[in-house]
C-alpha positions, 0 to 999 in steps of 0.5 A, a space after each residue: 452512498 457518499 452523497 453527503 460529501 459529494 453534493 457540496 463538492 458538486 456545488 463547488 465545481 459548478 461554481 468554478 465552471 460558471 466562473 471559467 466556462 471551461 471544464 478543465 479550469 474548473 477541475 484545476 481549481 477544484 483539485 486546488 481547493 480539495 488540497 486546501 481542505 485536506 491540508 490540515 490532514 497533511 500537517 498531521 501526517 508530516 508531524 507524525 513523520 518528523 516524530 518518527 524520524 527523531 525516534 529512529 536512531 533509538 529504534 535502530 539501536 534497539 534492533 542492533 542490540 538484538 541482531 542475529 537472534 531470531 527466536 520468538 521470545 527475543 523478538 517479543 522482547 525487542 518489540 516490547 522495548 520499541 513499544 516502550 520507547 514509543 509510549 514514553 515519547 507519546 508516539 503512535 505509528 498508527 496516528 499517521 494512518 488516521 488522516 489517510 483513512 479519513 481522506 479515503 471516502 472524500 476522494 471516492 466522493 470527489 471522483 463521483 463528482 467528476 464523472 457524473 456532472 449531470 448528478 452533482 453539477 446540474 443536480 438531476 436525480 438518477 431517474 431524470 438522468 435515465 430519461 435523458 439517456 433514453 432521449 439521447 438513445 432514441 434520437 441518435 445523440 448517443 447510442 453506446 450504453 452498456 444496459 439496453 433492453 427492448 430498445 430502451 436504456 435501463 441503467 446509466 453507468 458512471 462514466 456513461 453519465 459524463 459522455 451523455 452530458 457531453 453528447 447532449 451539449 454537442 447535439 443540443 439542437 436535436 433534443 432541446 425541444 424535449 428538455 426545457 429545463 436545460 440550456 446548452 450553456 449549463 451543460 459542461 464543455 469538455 473540449 480542451 484544445 480540440 481534445 474531447 475529455 469525455 472520450 477514452 484514449 484508444 490505441 486503435 486510432 493509430 491505424 485509422 490515420 491521423 485525426 484529433 483523436 490522436 491527441 487523446 494519446 497524450 493524456 496517458 503519456 502526460 499522466 505517466 510523467 506527472 505521476 512518476 515525478 510527483 511520486 519521486 518528489 514525495 518519496 524524497 521529501 517524506 520519511 518512510 523507513 520501508 521505502 527508504 530501505 528499498 534500493 536497486 531493482 526493487 526501488 526502480 520497480 516501485 517507482 514505475 509501478 504506480 505510474 504504469 498503473 495510472 496509464 492502464 486506467 487511462 485507457 479505461 476511464 474518460 480523459 477528464 478523470 486522467 486530467 484530474 489525476 494529473 492535477 492531483 499529482 502536481 498539487 500533492 507534490 507541491 503540498 509535500 514540498 510546503 510541508 517539508 519546508 514547514 516541518 523539516 525532517 531531522 538529520 543525525 550525525 554519526 556521533 548522535 547515532 552512537 549516543 543513541 546506542 549508548 543510551 540503549 545499552 545503559 538501559 540494560 543496567 550493564 548486564 552481559 548480553 544473553 545468548 538467548 532469552 531462553 536462559 536469561 533476560 532483563 528484569 522487565 521481561 514480560 510474564 507472557 514471554 517468560 511463559 513462552 521461554 519456559 515452554 520452549 525450555 521444557 520441550 528442549 529438556 524433554 527432547 534431551 531426555 528421550 535422546 538420553 534414554 534411547 542412547 542408554 537402551 542401545 548401550 545396555 543391549 550391546 552389553 547383554 550380547 554374549 560372545 557366542 552371539 557376537 561370533 555367530 553374528 559374523 558367521 565364524 564360531 569362536 574357539 578357545 585354547 584350553 591351556 592358554 585360554 586364548 580365543 580365536 575364530 575358526 577359518 571358514 573352508 
């Protein structure tokens, strides 16, 4: 689907491999060139963060002005003032998201290049790769495929293509007569210090006694270390109000969550993918450091923060702060918010009217009740002295 991006990058990684004859070094150079290509997007994001950081004191002053008032019209008014501030300063919070959205399809295409060297480095079609898979399966070069029907491989999964390329290189003498279009040198070598990067780390090797496969377990450990420190560095050198407000236990959880997720995937995908992630993490932290030096984030003194509050308060034309926007508001209050405020005020007035009618009905009922009814209410009849007019209740026997 993203071949129009993946195919050119496939030629790039093929070029690096032909120079180094080492797949790990080719991945390293490939990750570096990708960061260079995407560096303009990083500049755009950093400039957006700097502008947002400069507006932060004014934004916080506006939020402080409306602190403790959570009714909908008040919140709408606060958001209107913040959006007006952004508009006057020609800042859009969404502008920082656009570079990330543009990078997303590129990153997906890059992973396809890494996990399918037969397709993108050697430029074989899907049909030809399927022929290689059946050849490797029938000759015992690679027998583990997810889709086998009636003794034939019907589909090659993404990660299987990477393992297939490695198995064909290691057993080239077994298949070379059937693949005249291939040479052993052309097939990528996934060996790194005795570690086969086409394999997936597995904890089951611990019970089998020490072997070279144990070294694969270093990959998840190194991935965690790289992801953890690169995330911390990038968070420290970036401006993100939501992340900067996190502290304590929530901050620690976030610091460990993504690295642990990477470790989880390390036990699912071939080690070559994890190595590529490590290179990407290192270069991402390095890129953020360079951008931070090129476009440093502003810092503010206490006096500058107070000055921002004075500016915000001056915009209110010295009006007394209303208790609620139901009753009073500034002249620039939006028509929609006014309609909401009027609606809520009508509902409150209707509730007060119904409560008043119910109270008056109770009082009227009490006034209509006769003295005899009151006496009968407690079970003792009320008597009256004809001479004195004094009323009293007759005691029960």
